[in-house]
All heavy atoms as an XYZ file, in Angstrom:
1021
protein
N     121.287     70.620    209.797
C     120.758     70.322    208.487
C     120.295     71.630    207.810
O     119.675     72.476    208.451
C     119.556     69.386    208.622
C     118.858     69.105    207.296
S     117.545     67.882    207.365
C     116.209     68.873    207.943
N     120.618     71.773    206.565
C     120.208     72.920    205.776
C     119.081     72.481    204.831
O     119.195     71.452    204.153
C     121.392     73.462    204.949
O     122.419     73.875    205.844
C     120.968     74.648    204.101
N     118.009     73.216    204.846
C     116.879     72.923    203.968
C     117.033     73.658    202.644
O     117.373     74.870    202.655
C     115.536     73.339    204.644
O     115.410     72.632    205.870
C     114.359     73.077    203.757
N     116.866     72.982    201.573
C     116.941     73.601    200.250
C     115.549     74.145    199.895
O     114.551     73.460    200.079
C     117.356     72.579    199.187
C     118.797     72.055    199.417
C     119.271     71.024    198.390
N     118.253     70.046    198.005
C     117.997     68.920    198.668
N     118.628     68.640    199.788
N     117.079     68.063    198.220
N     115.535     75.350    199.418
C     114.263     75.985    199.003
C     114.417     76.433    197.535
O     115.357     77.187    197.213
C     113.896     77.194    199.883
C     112.566     77.810    199.425
C     113.837     76.791    201.356
N     113.525     75.966    196.690
C     113.571     76.334    195.299
C     113.495     77.841    195.131
O     112.666     78.529    195.754
C     112.393     75.684    194.566
O     112.237     76.237    193.286
N     114.401     78.383    194.337
C     114.421     79.831    194.083
C     113.075     80.284    193.517
O     112.576     81.367    193.843
C     115.563     80.189    193.116
C     115.673     81.685    192.862
C     116.955     82.067    192.163
N     118.056     81.892    193.164
C     119.164     81.184    192.904
N     119.349     80.633    191.724
N     120.085     81.120    193.794
N     112.447     79.469    192.675
C     111.143     79.838    192.108
C     110.065     79.955    193.194
O     109.165     80.784    193.117
C     110.719     78.883    191.004
O     110.500     77.584    191.527
N     110.175     79.108    194.237
C     109.260     79.237    195.372
C     109.440     80.580    196.059
O     108.475     81.300    196.322
C     109.493     78.066    196.370
C     108.780     78.305    197.694
C     109.057     76.740    195.754
N     110.695     80.915    196.343
C     110.957     82.205    197.016
C     110.505     83.394    196.192
O     109.867     84.318    196.737
C     112.447     82.317    197.331
C     113.000     81.318    198.332
C     114.520     81.459    198.435
C     112.349     81.478    199.686
N     110.814     83.391    194.916
C     110.403     84.503    194.058
C     108.889     84.634    193.996
O     108.327     85.725    194.123
C     110.995     84.338    192.645
C     112.521     84.534    192.682
C     110.339     85.312    191.630
C     113.229     84.115    191.384
N     108.185     83.522    193.844
C     106.727     83.542    193.787
C     106.117     84.067    195.073
O     105.200     84.927    195.035
N     106.606     83.611    196.214
C     106.063     84.034    197.518
C     106.363     85.512    197.744
O     105.476     86.266    198.195
C     106.626     83.161    198.635
C     105.998     81.735    198.549
C     106.360     83.783    199.992
C     106.607     80.733    199.530
N     107.528     85.963    197.371
C     107.858     87.388    197.553
C     106.968     88.269    196.662
O     106.512     89.336    197.116
C     109.343     87.628    197.235
C     110.239     87.142    198.377
C     111.699     87.281    198.073
O     112.155     86.889    196.978
N     112.445     87.833    198.994
N     106.715     87.834    195.452
C     105.841     88.613    194.562
C     104.426     88.711    195.084
O     103.791     89.777    195.100
C     105.869     88.034    193.155
C     107.139     88.332    192.420
C     107.107     87.799    191.003
N     108.355     88.127    190.327
C     108.791     87.520    189.258
N     108.058     86.544    188.711
N     109.940     87.849    188.730
N     103.858     87.577    195.478
C     102.499     87.566    196.032
C     102.424     88.415    197.294
O     101.457     89.169    197.518
C     102.046     86.093    196.323
C     101.883     85.344    195.019
C     100.766     86.068    197.168
C     100.717     85.759    194.156
N     103.452     88.305    198.141
C     103.490     89.058    199.410
C     103.504     90.583    199.122
O     102.782     91.341    199.749
C     104.683     88.656    200.231
O     104.575     87.298    200.610
N     104.318     90.969    198.154
C     104.424     92.408    197.823
C     103.092     92.927    197.280
O     102.643     94.030    197.608
C     105.536     92.647    196.813
N     102.430     92.112    196.456
C     101.160     92.539    195.875
C     100.035     92.611    196.910
O      99.106     93.380    196.747
C     100.756     91.554    194.758
N     100.145     91.857    197.990
C      99.121     91.843    199.008
C      99.199     92.994    200.014
O      98.234     93.275    200.735
C      99.147     90.526    199.775
N     100.373     93.634    200.076
C     100.578     94.666    201.075
C      99.483     95.745    200.997
O      99.035     96.057    199.875
C     101.944     95.349    200.877
C     103.053     94.458    201.367
C     104.426     95.150    201.291
O     104.471     96.387    201.208
O     105.427     94.435    201.313
N      98.971     96.216    202.094
C      99.458     96.090    203.477
C      98.918     94.862    204.211
O      99.160     94.675    205.383
C      98.959     97.384    204.152
C      97.643     97.602    203.477
C      97.879     97.198    202.035
N      98.232     93.988    203.484
C      97.715     92.767    204.127
C      98.809     91.707    204.153
O      99.695     91.703    203.307
C      96.537     92.247    203.321
C      95.348     93.185    203.244
C      94.340     92.731    202.204
N      93.940     91.358    202.384
C      92.722     90.949    202.739
N      91.776     91.816    202.906
N      92.475     89.682    202.885
N      98.683     90.782    205.108
C      99.596     89.649    205.111
C      99.098     88.641    204.098
O      97.908     88.388    203.977
C      99.615     88.985    206.499
C     100.311     89.828    207.544
C     100.579     89.079    208.855
O     100.535     87.838    208.878
O     100.856     89.771    209.857
N     100.039     88.103    203.341
C      99.725     87.033    202.408
C     100.090     85.710    203.093
O     100.874     85.696    204.027
C     100.523     87.201    201.116
N      99.516     84.603    202.634
C      99.806     83.336    203.283
C      99.567     82.180    202.335
O      98.961     82.342    201.279
C      98.986     83.145    204.549
S      97.173     83.116    204.283
N     100.038     80.997    202.765
C      99.824     79.832    201.947
C     100.544     78.635    202.471
O     100.957     78.576    203.646
N     100.713     77.614    201.627
C     101.263     76.320    201.980
C     102.585     76.086    201.299
O     102.843     76.587    200.191
C     100.289     75.221    201.553
C      98.873     75.376    202.086
C      97.916     74.355    201.435
C      98.827     75.227    203.587
N     103.448     75.327    201.952
C     104.725     74.879    201.393
C     104.659     73.387    201.172
O     104.105     72.651    202.022
C     105.862     75.163    202.396
C     106.114     76.616    202.772
C     107.112     76.685    203.915
C     106.607     77.398    201.566
N     105.216     72.917    200.070
C     105.197     71.491    199.732
C     106.613     70.987    199.603
O     107.504     71.674    199.133
C     104.411     71.252    198.428
C     102.998     71.688    198.518
C     102.608     72.883    197.966
C     102.070     70.920    199.170
C     101.282     73.314    198.050
C     100.721     71.322    199.247
C     100.322     72.545    198.681
N     106.819     69.737    199.990
C     108.129     69.124    199.902
C     108.392     68.251    201.081
O     107.537     67.497    201.525
N     109.616     68.429    201.642
C     110.031     67.625    202.756
C     110.784     68.496    203.754
O     110.940     69.695    203.511
C     110.941     66.473    202.297
O     112.122     67.025    201.751
N     111.275     67.931    204.854
C     112.023     68.703    205.823
C     113.313     69.255    205.221
O     113.804     70.295    205.667
C     112.383     67.852    207.052
C     111.148     67.601    207.919
O     110.146     68.325    207.761
O     111.222     66.687    208.754
N     113.870     68.574    204.230
C     115.132     69.045    203.687
C     115.038     69.693    202.319
O     116.035     70.202    201.803
C     116.170     67.945    203.675
C     115.741     66.728    202.871
O     114.597     66.682    202.338
O     116.546     65.786    202.734
N     113.838     69.786    201.734
C     113.679     70.447    200.441
C     112.248     70.935    200.245
O     111.303     70.129    200.208
C     114.064     69.526    199.308
N     112.101     72.254    200.064
C     110.814     72.870    199.718
C     110.798     73.043    198.198
O     111.618     73.797    197.668
C     110.616     74.215    200.417
C     110.702     74.060    201.940
C     109.278     74.840    199.983
C     109.708     73.108    202.533
N     109.916     72.334    197.558
C     109.875     72.312    196.112
C     108.660     73.002    195.491
O     108.638     73.226    194.268
C     109.960     70.861    195.582
O     108.880     70.116    196.188
C     111.296     70.227    195.993
N     107.658     73.286    196.298
C     106.432     73.889    195.764
C     105.751     74.752    196.813
O     106.062     74.674    197.995
N     104.801     75.525    196.336
C     104.068     76.404    197.219
C     102.685     76.707    196.632
O     102.460     76.453    195.448
C     104.824     77.713    197.446
C     104.933     78.552    196.180
C     105.715     78.316    195.072
C     104.197     79.759    195.880
N     105.519     79.303    194.131
C     104.607     80.173    194.609
C     103.250     80.487    196.574
C     104.087     81.335    194.023
C     102.741     81.625    195.987
C     103.166     82.037    194.718
N     101.830     77.196    197.456
C     100.474     77.588    197.024
C     100.053     78.821    197.822
O     100.210     78.858    199.031
C      99.488     76.476    197.268
C      98.066     76.794    196.949
C      97.091     75.656    197.348
O      97.537     74.547    197.591
N      95.813     75.949    197.361
N      99.569     79.828    197.135
C      98.996     80.988    197.812
C      97.563     80.605    198.230
O      96.873     79.900    197.472
C      98.963     82.178    196.914
N      97.165     81.013    199.414
C      95.850     80.727    199.935
C      95.245     82.035    200.460
O      95.989     82.876    200.993
C      95.921     79.671    201.051
C      94.556     79.419    201.691
C      96.509     78.360    200.530
N      93.954     82.175    200.373
C      93.321     83.379    200.874
C      93.537     83.529    202.370
O      93.411     82.586    203.137
C      91.803     83.321    200.607
C      91.068     84.568    201.061
C      89.579     84.512    200.823
O      89.104     83.531    200.224
O      88.899     85.477    201.222
N      93.862     84.751    202.779
C      94.005     85.112    204.189
C      92.613     85.506    204.695
O      92.096     86.546    204.287
C      95.001     86.260    204.348
C      95.164     86.672    205.809
O      94.467     86.202    206.693
N      96.075     87.580    206.028
N      92.017     84.703    205.551
C      90.670     84.942    206.024
C      90.643     85.526    207.447
O      89.593     85.529    208.078
C      89.772     83.678    205.922
C      89.584     83.263    204.469
C      90.340     82.566    206.773
N      91.766     86.027    207.923
C      91.807     86.615    209.255
C      90.924     87.838    209.342
O      90.748     88.562    208.336
C      93.267     86.999    209.598
N      90.376     88.097    210.516
C      89.528     89.277    210.700
C      90.332     90.563    210.493
O      89.771     91.547    210.050
C      88.917     89.263    212.094
C      87.828     88.218    212.256
C      87.170     88.267    213.614
O      87.255     89.309    214.296
O      86.564     87.260    213.982
N      91.621     90.551    210.853
C      92.463     91.714    210.656
C      93.658     91.305    209.790
O      94.759     91.099    210.315
C      92.981     92.242    212.008
C      91.903     92.782    212.922
C      92.527     93.260    214.214
O      92.952     94.439    214.282
O      92.653     92.431    215.157
N      93.475     91.158    208.487
C      94.534     90.656    207.636
C      95.772     91.547    207.534
O      96.826     91.120    207.080
C      93.874     90.493    206.277
C      92.697     91.424    206.312
C      92.250     91.452    207.747
N      95.652     92.806    208.015
C      96.807     93.695    208.053
C      97.716     93.366    209.219
O      98.868     93.787    209.255
C      96.383     95.159    208.124
C      95.635     95.655    206.934
C      94.146     95.282    206.945
O      93.634     94.835    208.007
O      93.516     95.380    205.876
N      97.203     92.590    210.225
C      97.951     92.324    211.422
C      98.245     90.839    211.665
O      99.111     90.498    212.442
C      97.170     92.830    212.646
C      96.978     94.332    212.614
C      96.154     94.844    213.781
N      96.383     94.172    215.019
C      97.292     94.543    215.967
N      98.015     95.592    215.708
N      97.418     93.886    217.064
N      97.523     89.962    210.959
C      97.755     88.539    211.168
C      97.227     87.771    209.953
O      96.582     88.349    209.053
C      97.109     88.038    212.456
C      95.619     88.307    212.583
C      95.081     87.702    213.846
N      95.134     86.251    213.691
C      94.101     85.451    213.885
N      92.977     85.897    214.286
N      94.220     84.165    213.711
N      97.455     86.472    209.971
C      96.978     85.655    208.858
C      96.235     84.422    209.404
O      96.460     83.983    210.504
C      98.130     85.222    207.939
C      98.901     84.037    208.478
C      98.626     82.745    208.001
C      99.872     84.180    209.450
C      99.319     81.657    208.500
C     100.581     83.088    209.929
C     100.310     81.824    209.456
N      95.317     83.962    208.583
C      94.638     82.698    208.836
C      94.420     82.049    207.478
O      93.781     82.641    206.595
C      93.340     82.930    209.558
C      92.589     81.667    209.877
C      91.271     81.941    210.605
O      91.134     83.001    211.243
O      90.403     81.089    210.532
N      94.978     80.869    207.293
C      94.814     80.134    206.053
C      93.376     79.694    205.885
O      92.767     79.157    206.793
C      95.783     78.966    206.002
C      97.230     79.457    205.885
C      95.460     77.993    204.858
C      98.283     78.419    205.957
N      92.834     79.937    204.693
C      91.442     79.561    204.425
C      91.302     78.045    204.633
O      92.009     77.263    204.005
C      91.131     79.959    202.987
C      89.617     80.101    202.701
C      88.984     78.768    202.415
O      89.576     77.967    201.735
O      87.849     78.574    202.926
N      90.435     77.629    205.580
C      90.347     76.209    205.948
C      90.040     75.266    204.807
O      90.620     74.170    204.733
C      89.244     76.161    207.001
C      89.206     77.548    207.566
C      89.567     78.467    206.395
N      89.150     75.626    203.887
C      88.802     74.712    202.810
C      90.033     74.423    201.934
O      90.208     73.284    201.462
C      87.660     75.292    201.961
N      90.890     75.411    201.716
C      92.115     75.179    200.899
C      93.062     74.247    201.636
O      93.676     73.362    201.017
C      92.766     76.515    200.604
N      93.186     74.408    202.936
C      94.053     73.536    203.730
C      93.505     72.087    203.691
O      94.267     71.121    203.445
C      94.169     74.013    205.153
C      95.001     73.144    206.109
C      96.405     72.950    205.594
C      95.001     73.778    207.503
N      92.226     71.925    203.908
C      91.642     70.592    203.890
C      91.792     69.945    202.512
O      92.046     68.741    202.389
C      90.178     70.622    204.318
C      89.994     70.972    205.766
C      88.962     71.832    206.148
C      90.857     70.505    206.762
C      88.803     72.195    207.475
C      90.700     70.846    208.093
C      89.648     71.693    208.429
N      91.616     70.720    201.435
C      91.777     70.192    200.093
C      93.220     69.710    199.901
O      93.450     68.624    199.322
C      91.423     71.250    199.059
N      94.194     70.481    200.345
C      95.600     70.076    200.216
C      95.891     68.809    201.026
O      96.648     67.932    200.596
C      96.530     71.199    200.628
N      95.290     68.703    202.198
C      95.450     67.479    203.028
C      94.862     66.266    202.338
O      95.463     65.182    202.374
C      94.839     67.701    204.406
C      95.592     68.639    205.342
C      94.713     69.006    206.559
C      96.898     68.015    205.776
N      93.713     66.435    201.684
C      93.126     65.313    200.946
C      94.008     64.869    199.794
O      94.202     63.678    199.586
C      91.726     65.703    200.420
C      90.623     65.618    201.489
C      89.246     65.742    200.889
N      89.003     66.970    200.202
C      88.611     68.107    200.775
N      88.416     68.147    202.099
N      88.390     69.174    200.092
N      94.569     65.820    199.066
C      95.473     65.504    197.966
C      96.729     64.790    198.523
O      97.149     63.802    197.939
C      95.858     66.794    197.211
C      96.977     66.537    196.214
C      94.630     67.342    196.457
N      97.263     65.291    199.632
C      98.420     64.644    200.249
C      98.119     63.194    200.626
O      98.889     62.290    200.301
C      98.845     65.434    201.483
C     100.010     64.842    202.230
C     100.327     65.605    203.500
O      99.505     65.564    204.446
O     101.404     66.237    203.534
N      96.991     62.964    201.238
C      96.606     61.607    201.633
C      96.409     60.680    200.455
O      96.559     59.483    200.586
C      95.334     61.640    202.497
C      95.594     62.188    203.878
C      94.379     62.080    204.773
N      94.603     62.840    205.960
C      93.847     63.868    206.348
N      92.791     64.231    205.647
N      94.134     64.521    207.483
N      96.062     61.249    199.310
C      95.843     60.455    198.101
C      97.143     60.257    197.325
O      97.119     59.748    196.213
C      94.800     61.132    197.210
N      98.269     60.657    197.930
C      99.557     60.442    197.259
C     100.134     61.668    196.621
O     101.160     61.591    195.933
N      99.476     62.823    196.795
C      99.972     64.053    196.171
C     101.073     64.690    196.973
O     101.639     64.069    197.913
N     101.413     65.935    196.693
C     102.512     66.605    197.380
C     102.293     66.707    198.884
O     101.176     66.946    199.336
C     102.519     68.011    196.749
C     101.752     67.895    195.478
C     100.791     66.749    195.683
N     103.367     66.469    199.604
C     103.332     66.556    201.084
C     103.351     68.024    201.518
O     104.154     68.822    201.016
C     104.554     65.836    201.665
C     104.634     65.939    203.170
C     105.913     65.245    203.681
N     106.050     65.453    205.103
C     106.754     66.444    205.644
N     107.386     67.315    204.878
N     106.824     66.586    206.965
N     102.510     68.374    202.482
C     102.543     69.710    203.054
C     103.696     69.741    204.065
O     103.658     69.063    205.084
C     101.199     70.056    203.743
C     100.050     70.001    202.751
C     101.321     71.445    204.408
C      98.674     70.135    203.396
N     104.718     70.499    203.725
C     105.898     70.605    204.610
C     105.732     71.710    205.625
O     106.425     71.756    206.648
C     107.147     70.843    203.776
N     104.811     72.657    205.352
C     104.625     73.757    206.254
C     103.816     74.870    205.633
O     103.003     74.652    204.737
N     104.048     76.077    206.154
C     103.215     77.221    205.839
C     104.128     78.413    205.549
O     105.259     78.452    206.015
C     102.289     77.554    207.002
C     101.644     76.330    207.574
C     102.151     75.715    208.717
C     100.539     75.763    206.944
C     101.581     74.548    209.228
C      99.967     74.588    207.427
C     100.497     73.994    208.567
O      99.951     72.856    209.050
N     103.602     79.388    204.854
C     104.337     80.628    204.652
C     103.401     81.799    204.859
O     102.165     81.665    204.709
C     104.965     80.693    203.251
C     104.001     80.806    202.131
C     103.447     79.762    201.410
C     103.444     81.999    201.572
N     102.589     80.243    200.477
C     102.574     81.597    200.543
C     103.602     83.353    201.853
C     101.853     82.537    199.789
C     102.888     84.281    201.102
C     102.037     83.861    200.080
N     103.935     82.894    205.284
C     103.167     84.130    205.344
C     104.103     85.323    205.314
O     105.330     85.161    205.464
C     102.214     84.185    206.540
C     102.866     84.370    207.878
N     103.541     83.351    208.543
C     102.933     85.431    208.681
C     103.970     83.805    209.700
N     103.630     85.070    209.810
N     103.543     86.503    205.135
C     104.350     87.701    205.045
C     104.139     88.579    206.302
O     103.095     88.470    206.954
C     103.988     88.511    203.799
O     102.637     88.939    203.839
N     105.137     89.353    206.586
C     105.111     90.390    207.591
C     105.348     91.727    206.923
O     106.506     92.118    206.751
C     106.144     90.140    208.694
C     105.773     89.093    209.683
N     106.615     88.749    210.708
C     104.686     88.331    209.814
C     106.063     87.797    211.426
N     104.897     87.524    210.930
N     104.289     92.376    206.414
C     104.485     93.629    205.683
C     105.215     94.713    206.480
O     105.836     95.600    205.919
C     103.055     94.085    205.356
C     102.249     92.838    205.395
C     102.885     91.989    206.450
N     105.201     94.597    207.818
C     105.878     95.600    208.655
C     107.372     95.457    208.611
O     108.089     96.336    209.126
C     105.370     95.517    210.063
O     105.641     94.229    210.621
N     107.923     94.353    208.097
C     109.333     94.268    207.877
C     110.203     93.372    208.695
O     111.446     93.436    208.538
N     109.699     92.506    209.531
C     110.539     91.617    210.331
C     110.140     90.156    210.092
O     109.016     89.775    210.400
C     110.432     91.931    211.822
C     111.361     91.132    212.701
O     112.108     90.319    212.178
O     111.320     91.349    213.891
N     111.037     89.320    209.551
C     110.684     87.938    209.219
C     110.825     86.996    210.402
O     111.052     85.780    210.244
C     111.701     87.600    208.103
C     112.894     88.351    208.449
C     112.378     89.665    209.017
N     110.680     87.509    211.631
C     110.710     86.727    212.845
C     109.290     86.430    213.288
O     108.430     87.326    213.232
C     111.456     87.472    213.965
O     112.763     87.790    213.485
C     111.557     86.658    215.241
N     109.002     85.187    213.746
C     107.629     84.909    214.190
C     107.192     85.846    215.313
O     107.965     86.165    216.215
C     107.720     83.469    214.716
C     108.887     82.895    214.022
C     109.874     84.021    213.848
N     105.954     86.262    215.224
C     105.376     87.143    216.253
C     104.812     86.321    217.392
O     104.700     85.080    217.295
C     104.258     87.992    215.625
O     103.176     87.130    215.264
N     104.415     86.985    218.456
C     103.753     86.313    219.580
C     102.468     85.658    219.085
O     102.125     84.523    219.459
C     103.452     87.315    220.719
C     102.611     86.693    221.802
C     104.766     87.828    221.302
N     101.755     86.341    218.158
C     100.524     85.786    217.590
C     100.838     84.522    216.803
O     100.116     83.524    216.894
C      99.817     86.836    216.731
O      99.502     87.959    217.501
C      98.533     86.277    216.114
N     101.921     84.555    216.027
C     102.327     83.348    215.271
C     102.544     82.181    216.249
O     102.120     81.053    215.978
C     103.596     83.592    214.476
C     103.440     84.586    213.337
O     102.300     84.775    212.873
O     104.438     85.161    212.920
N     103.228     82.465    217.338
C     103.503     81.411    218.328
C     102.248     80.830    218.943
O     102.144     79.620    219.150
C     104.451     81.933    219.408
N     101.244     81.681    219.189
C      99.979     81.200    219.743
C      99.251     80.346    218.725
O      98.568     79.372    219.092
C      99.127     82.366    220.167
C      99.466     82.964    221.508
C      98.364     83.846    222.036
N      97.988     84.924    221.078
C      98.391     86.171    221.153
N      99.193     86.550    222.135
N      98.012     87.055    220.282
N      99.368     80.655    217.461
C      98.653     79.912    216.395
C      99.337     78.622    216.028
O      98.663     77.706    215.532
C      98.529     80.796    215.157
C      97.638     81.991    215.268
S      97.721     83.054    213.804
C      97.708     81.937    212.446
N     100.637     78.553    216.201
C     101.413     77.423    215.659
C     101.217     76.163    216.481
O     101.326     76.166    217.707
C     102.900     77.786    215.655
N     100.908     75.077    215.787
C     100.908     73.787    216.423
C     102.359     73.323    216.558
O     103.142     73.548    215.659
C     100.109     72.769    215.551
C      98.655     73.009    215.506
C      97.970     72.751    216.845
O      98.400     71.822    217.553
O      97.051     73.487    217.166
N     102.695     72.661    217.635
C     104.100     72.207    217.788
C     104.296     70.879    217.020
O     104.676     69.866    217.585
C     104.198     71.997    219.286
C     102.831     71.657    219.720
C     101.901     72.452    218.831
N     104.042     70.949    215.708
C     104.029     69.756    214.870
C     105.290     69.559    214.061
O     105.369     68.638    213.233
C     102.810     69.782    213.958
C     102.763     71.028    213.084
O     103.724     71.822    213.059
O     101.711     71.235    212.431
N     106.299     70.398    214.244
C     107.545     70.256    213.497
C     107.485     70.784    212.073
O     108.460     70.639    211.331
N     106.383     71.348    211.709
C     106.284     71.870    210.304
C     107.086     73.143    210.169
O     107.352     73.858    211.127
C     104.832     72.126    209.953
C     104.010     70.831    209.918
C     102.977     70.867    208.864
N     102.113     69.707    209.032
C     101.646     69.037    208.038
N     101.970     69.354    206.803
N     100.866     67.980    208.237
N     107.475     73.409    208.943
C     108.250     74.604    208.598
C     107.342     75.795    208.433
O     106.200     75.685    207.952
C     109.034     74.353    207.316
C     110.102     73.263    207.396
C     110.639     72.937    206.009
C     111.205     73.662    208.367
N     107.853     76.954    208.821
C     107.188     78.223    208.611
C     108.173     79.137    207.913
O     109.236     79.427    208.436
C     106.802     78.866    209.957
C     105.587     78.289    210.631
C     105.369     76.974    210.913
C     104.505     79.005    211.142
N     104.188     76.850    211.559
C     103.616     78.080    211.709
C     104.137     80.366    211.161
C     102.419     78.435    212.314
C     102.946     80.708    211.789
C     102.101     79.779    212.334
N     107.806     79.588    206.728
C     108.632     80.543    205.996
C     107.978     81.917    206.134
O     106.788     82.026    205.883
C     108.749     80.123    204.544
C     109.712     80.948    203.681
C     110.503     80.018    202.788
C     108.944     81.969    202.863
N     108.750     82.897    206.568
C     108.190     84.251    206.752
C     108.983     85.214    205.850
O     110.184     85.216    205.861
C     108.273     84.692    208.209
C     107.490     83.719    209.098
C     107.720     86.113    208.364
C     107.551     84.021    210.581
N     108.220     85.998    205.103
C     108.785     86.957    204.145
C     108.464     88.377    204.657
O     107.348     88.654    205.056
C     108.147     86.776    202.750
C     108.606     87.843    201.811
C     108.427     85.407    202.216
N     109.517     89.205    204.644
C     109.333     90.633    204.976
C     110.129     91.432    203.960
O     111.364     91.582    204.117
C     109.804     90.918    206.386
N     109.482     91.815    202.891
C     110.183     92.496    201.804
C     111.157     91.516    201.151
O     110.765     90.424    200.718
N     112.444     91.871    201.109
C     113.460     90.989    200.536
C     113.969     89.962    201.539
O     114.624     88.983    201.160
C     114.634     91.825    200.003
C     114.284     92.717    198.849
C     113.859     91.912    197.631
O     114.562     90.953    197.286
O     112.831     92.305    196.998
N     113.677     90.180    202.821
C     114.166     89.263    203.856
C     113.257     88.034    203.960
O     112.028     88.147    203.937
C     114.204     89.972    205.202
N     113.887     86.883    204.054
C     113.191     85.602    204.170
C     113.877     84.799    205.273
O     115.077     84.690    205.313
C     113.213     84.813    202.875
C     112.496     83.488    203.027
C     112.620     85.605    201.714
N     113.037     84.247    206.179
C     113.598     83.349    207.208
C     112.736     82.110    207.276
O     111.527     82.146    207.003
C     113.585     84.045    208.600
C     114.374     85.283    208.743
C     115.835     85.167    209.074
N     116.267     84.239    210.103
C     116.470     84.562    211.394
N     116.266     85.762    211.827
N     116.893     83.618    212.220
N     113.365     81.028    207.660
C     112.673     79.723    207.773
C     112.729     79.289    209.212
O     113.786     79.398    209.873
C     113.343     78.701    206.844
C     112.613     77.371    206.630
C     111.260     77.557    205.998
C     113.478     76.450    205.777
N     111.619     78.781    209.721
C     111.491     78.388    211.133
C     110.823     77.012    211.220
O     110.101     76.614    210.324
C     110.622     79.394    211.862
C     111.129     80.803    211.721
C     110.800     81.697    210.726
C     112.030     81.483    212.555
N     111.434     82.887    210.906
C     112.212     82.775    212.029
C     112.728     81.093    213.715
C     113.065     83.704    212.628
C     113.559     82.018    214.317
C     113.734     83.304    213.779
N     111.057     76.344    212.356
C     110.348     75.083    212.648
C     109.564     75.276    213.914
O     110.092     75.748    214.935
C     111.327     73.938    212.788
C     110.612     72.590    212.989
C     111.523     71.405    212.984
N     112.459     71.402    211.868
C     112.142     71.047    210.622
N     110.928     70.681    210.307
N     113.082     71.019    209.682
N     108.257     74.918    213.874
C     107.393     75.008    215.034
C     107.543     73.728    215.874
O     107.460     72.634    215.318
C     105.942     75.180    214.613
N     107.771     73.885    217.152
C     107.938     72.721    218.010
C     107.528     72.997    219.443
O     107.078     74.078    219.777
N     107.719     71.972    220.267
C     107.387     72.075    221.683
C     108.206     73.127    222.413
O     107.712     73.786    223.311
C     107.550     70.718    222.385
C     106.540     69.688    221.944
C     105.139     69.976    222.447
O     104.975     70.755    223.426
O     104.186     69.456    221.862
N     109.444     73.254    222.056
C     110.329     74.211    222.703
C     111.209     74.853    221.648
O     111.909     74.167    220.892
C     111.227     73.515    223.762
N     111.149     76.133    221.550
C     111.951     76.848    220.580
C     112.575     78.062    221.182
O     112.276     78.468    222.318
N     113.467     78.683    220.456
C     114.182     79.849    220.967
C     113.405     81.138    220.781
O     113.712     82.156    221.393
C     115.557     79.967    220.309
O     115.352     80.023    218.872
C     116.444     78.770    220.629
N     112.402     81.140    219.906
C     111.587     82.342    219.669
C     110.177     82.071    220.197
O     109.460     81.197    219.726
C     111.547     82.693    218.168
C     110.634     83.905    217.939
C     112.947     82.958    217.659
N     109.809     82.829    221.222
C     108.519     82.717    221.877
C     108.221     81.296    222.370
O     107.071     80.886    222.482
C     107.380     83.178    220.956
C     107.550     84.566    220.419
N     107.718     85.673    221.234
C     107.645     85.023    219.148
C     107.891     86.735    220.477
N     107.857     86.355    219.219
N     109.265     80.533    222.638
C     109.111     79.179    223.141
C     108.526     78.187    222.153
O     108.196     77.067    222.495
N     108.419     78.597    220.895
C     107.760     77.765    219.898
C     108.543     77.527    218.631
O     108.393     76.510    217.965
C     106.379     78.386    219.581
C     105.471     77.653    218.617
C     105.125     76.222    219.000
N     104.647     76.074    220.322
C     103.410     75.862    220.703
N     102.455     75.786    219.832
N     103.090     75.712    221.956
N     109.364     78.501    218.213
C     110.043     78.421    216.933
C     111.568     78.320    217.057
O     112.161     79.002    217.900
C     109.724     79.660    216.069
C     108.300     79.733    215.604
C     107.396     80.493    216.275
C     107.863     78.998    214.510
C     106.046     80.567    215.881
C     106.545     79.064    214.081
C     105.650     79.848    214.784
N     112.159     77.515    216.192
C     113.596     77.419    216.050
C     113.964     77.767    214.626
O     113.324     77.310    213.668
C     114.041     75.969    216.370
O     113.602     75.630    217.667
C     115.557     75.831    216.287
N     114.981     78.600    214.481
C     115.458     78.977    213.147
C     115.979     77.759    212.401
O     116.611     76.878    212.993
C     116.539     80.036    213.250
N     115.729     77.730    211.105
C     116.209     76.648    210.219
C     117.059     77.287    209.143
O     116.664     78.224    208.465
C     115.010     75.912    209.573
C     115.476     74.878    208.568
C     114.126     75.273    210.640
N     118.272     76.771    208.988
C     119.157     77.241    207.911
C     118.593     76.775    206.585
O     118.106     75.637    206.472
C     120.554     76.704    208.138
N     118.650     77.653    205.580
C     118.211     77.226    204.250
C     119.093     77.866    203.196
O     119.751     78.854    203.422
C     116.720     77.555    204.025
C     116.408     78.997    203.743
C     116.350     79.444    202.438
C     116.215     79.897    204.785
C     116.046     80.777    202.164
C     115.945     81.216    204.509
C     115.850     81.662    203.208
N     119.054     77.220    202.016
C     119.726     77.781    200.852
C     118.774     77.722    199.685
O     117.971     76.796    199.553
C     121.013     77.003    200.534
C     120.757     75.544    200.177
C     122.066     74.802    199.850
O     123.057     75.453    199.522
O     122.034     73.570    199.942
N     118.789     78.795    198.883
C     117.929     78.745    197.705
C     118.682     78.096    196.574
O     119.869     78.278    196.384
C     117.399     80.144    197.331
C     118.490     81.149    196.962
O     119.630     80.971    197.385
O     118.159     82.088    196.209
N     117.971     77.222    195.867
C     118.565     76.434    194.812
C     117.774     76.535    193.546
O     116.650     76.860    193.526
C     118.689     74.927    195.231
C     119.658     74.777    196.375
C     117.326     74.345    195.582
């Protein structure tokens, strides 16, 4: 299955990520398993934002409340790797819940999409997901 990702989502995330350097930028993805149609930038509250990300909890809880009330579904998360590799790190694997949600990672112009699960090919947690920008 190929997941469709709105070109405007990709452009917005890449711009925010570039502006945040050398810190990692992060946020939420909205849509479904087969189509990412929206995104939200969220404050990175990690102790070392140059090396990792942590989504600000209040923003995540607010998005979950909106979702439960019939709003946009949280399909996953996005973050940047300013050092240049859009592959999940060991730290990403430790943080990721095996919930099947999508993880979009941006490293400059490079973008990769991943699914977090019980068993994956990257650090035992992530599986690459094919996507096309639309």
